[in-house]
N, C-alpha and C positions, 0 to 999 in steps of 0.2 A: 503493498498500500505506500502511495508516494501524495503525498500533502502537496494544492499548489495553491497559494491563496488560500478561499475561503471555501474551494471544495476539496476532497480527501478522493485521489482516483484510485479505485484497487479495478483489478483485471479480476477473470477469473483463471484457474490453474489451467493446464489442459485437460487433467480429469474431472474438472467439475465443467468445463467446457462442453465436455463431451456429456457429461450427464444431463448438464441443460438440455441439450437435444433430446435423450430421450425421456425426458419427460415431458417435450412438447409431443413426442410420438406418445407418450400416455395418455395426454391431455387430449387429442385428436387422431385418433387411432384410425380414421376414415383420411385423414389428408396426409399424414404425415408415414412415413416406414423406413428403413435404414440397409443398408449392406456393408459386409464388410467388403473390401475389395483386394486389400493388399496389407503387406506390414512396411512399417519406418524399418530404417538400417540399428534402429533400437528395438524392433523387431514386437512395437507397438504394433495393434489393429489400428488401420484408415479405414475412417466410416464416408459413407455417401448416403445422406439423409434426401426423400425423396419427398418433396413436399406439391400437391397439388392435383391435376388433373393426368394419370397415366399417358390418356391417351390424346393428349395435346403436346404441341409442341413444346419442348425443351429449351431452361436455360439452365446452363449451368456456372456456379459461381462457388470460386472457391478461396480461402484466405491462409494465414498465418503457415505461408511457406517457408517462409525461414523464423524455427521456434521461437524466437525472442521479440518477434513481431505482433504482439497479440491485439492492437487494436481495430486491424480490419477485423480476426475473429469475434472481438466484442460489436462493431457493427454489423458485422456481418448476423448475429443473434439479433439483433437488435429491428434487422431488415427481415426477419423468420416471423418476429412475433409482430412487426405489424402487419404482413400476409396475413396470420390466424386467427388475429386478435380485432383487428379493424374489422368495420363492414364501411370501408370508402367504393366505391364504385370500383376504381381502380385496380387496387385488393381483389378485387374481388372475381373481376376480370380477369385477372393473372390468373389466381385458385381454378374456375375454374375452365380456363383456357391453356393454360401450363401445367407442366409439372416442373420444377425449379428444382434443380439438383445440388445441393449445397454440402462439399464439401468441408470440415472447419479449418482441421487442420492438416497438413499434409506431412509436413515435416515436424 
């Protein structure tokens, strides 16, 4: 955790981040699924989370290509939460018309 001015910035650990995605899958089982697709050089599972319509177009978003670049993974989780929790017309169109493939951590 790092303090900057009046804000405290805290990022999830890699394990916590993956657990957050599994939590979304548990909360939205009709919209979210996952698949393990390989292992890192350290032997950790790599996952792709599939969100939305499996018959729709595909959108692929990856994050955390370098293990110490966590901000992209945090922003990606915020995007996933927006898709799943907002009922804005844009989010609904994305969920209904596309399957977003999310790889939160590659390395």
